[in-house]
C-alpha positions as CSV (number, residue, x, y, z in Angstrom):
1,M,0.0,0.0,0.0
2,G,1.1,3.5,-0.6
3,N,2.9,3.6,-4.0
4,N,0.3,5.7,-5.8
5,F,-0.8,7.5,-2.7
6,G,2.7,8.5,-1.9
7,S,3.4,9.6,-5.5
8,L,0.3,11.8,-5.4
9,L,1.3,13.3,-2.1
10,G,4.7,14.2,-3.6
11,L,3.1,15.7,-6.7
12,S,0.7,17.7,-4.5
13,R,3.6,19.2,-2.5
14,K,5.3,20.2,-5.7
15,A,2.1,21.7,-7.0
16,N,1.5,23.6,-3.8
17,F,-1.7,21.7,-2.9
18,L,-0.3,20.4,0.3
19,N,1.0,22.0,3.5
20,Y,2.4,20.3,6.6
21,G,3.1,21.0,10.2
22,F,0.6,21.7,13.0
23,E,0.9,25.5,13.1
24,T,0.9,25.9,9.3
25,V,-2.1,23.6,8.8
26,K,-4.0,25.2,11.7
27,S,-3.5,28.6,10.2
28,L,-4.6,27.5,6.8
29,V,-7.7,25.8,8.3
30,L,-8.7,29.0,10.0
31,K,-8.3,30.8,6.7
32,G,-10.6,28.3,5.0
33,E,-7.8,26.9,2.7
34,V,-7.8,23.3,3.8
35,K,-10.3,20.6,2.7
36,V,-8.8,17.5,4.2
37,I,-6.3,16.8,7.0
38,L,-4.2,13.7,7.0
39,I,-2.5,12.6,10.2
40,T,0.0,9.7,10.8
41,Y,-0.8,6.8,13.1
42,D,2.1,7.9,15.4
43,I,0.7,11.4,16.1
44,S,0.2,12.0,19.8
45,D,-3.2,11.9,21.4
46,K,-2.8,15.4,22.6
47,T,-2.1,16.7,19.1
48,K,-5.0,14.7,17.7
49,K,-7.3,16.2,20.3
50,E,-6.1,19.7,19.4
51,I,-6.8,19.1,15.7
52,N,-10.3,17.8,16.4
53,Y,-10.9,20.9,18.6
54,F,-10.0,23.5,15.9
55,I,-11.9,21.7,13.1
56,K,-15.0,20.7,15.2
57,D,-17.3,23.3,13.6
58,L,-15.8,23.2,10.2
59,S,-16.5,20.9,7.3
60,I,-13.0,19.5,7.1
61,R,-12.4,15.8,6.8
62,L,-9.8,14.3,9.1
63,I,-8.2,11.0,8.0
64,E,-5.9,9.0,10.3
65,T,-3.6,7.2,7.9
66,E,-1.8,3.9,8.4
67,Y,1.5,5.7,7.7
68,S,4.2,6.9,10.1
69,M,6.0,10.3,10.1
70,E,8.9,8.5,8.4
71,D,6.7,7.2,5.6
72,I,5.3,10.6,4.9
73,G,8.9,11.9,4.9
74,V,9.7,9.5,2.1
75,F,6.6,10.6,0.1
76,I,7.0,14.4,0.4
77,G,10.6,14.9,1.4
78,K,9.8,16.2,4.8
79,K,9.0,14.3,8.0
80,T,5.7,15.4,9.4
81,K,2.7,14.0,11.3
82,I,0.0,16.4,9.9
83,I,-0.8,17.4,6.3
84,G,-3.4,19.8,5.1
85,L,-4.7,19.3,1.6
86,K,-6.3,22.2,-0.3
87,D,-9.5,21.9,-2.3
88,G,-9.1,20.6,-5.8
89,G,-8.8,17.7,-8.1
90,L,-5.5,16.4,-6.6
91,T,-7.0,16.3,-3.2
92,D,-10.0,14.3,-4.4
93,K,-7.7,11.9,-6.3
94,I,-5.4,11.4,-3.2
95,I,-8.4,10.5,-1.1
96,S,-9.8,8.2,-3.8
97,I,-6.4,6.4,-4.1
98,Y,-5.9,6.2,-0.4
99,N,-9.3,4.5,0.0
100,L,-8.6,2.1,-2.8
101,E,-5.2,1.2,-1.5
102,K,-6.5,0.8,2.1
103,K,-8.8,-1.9,0.9
104,D,-5.9,-4.0,-0.5
């Protein structure tokens, strides 16, 4: 699992459809620029709780992936536990591929 998903994440970073890091993603969420938040399985419960708090009244999808911070680092060239995806075709494609690969 992850080959197509990881490739699309890397492409999204290059196309500026992806931002990472807690403070950056939070800031973009509050500006209405994030559609989906991806988090790694190794994110702390405290951080996960904070994310849920600041998106609770917003229509932002939160997906806890089966990837670690190191896996994400391989995909996008930067180790991180939180990724914010902007609205657009790449985001929809990433979610679609993730859901397909998750079933395998």
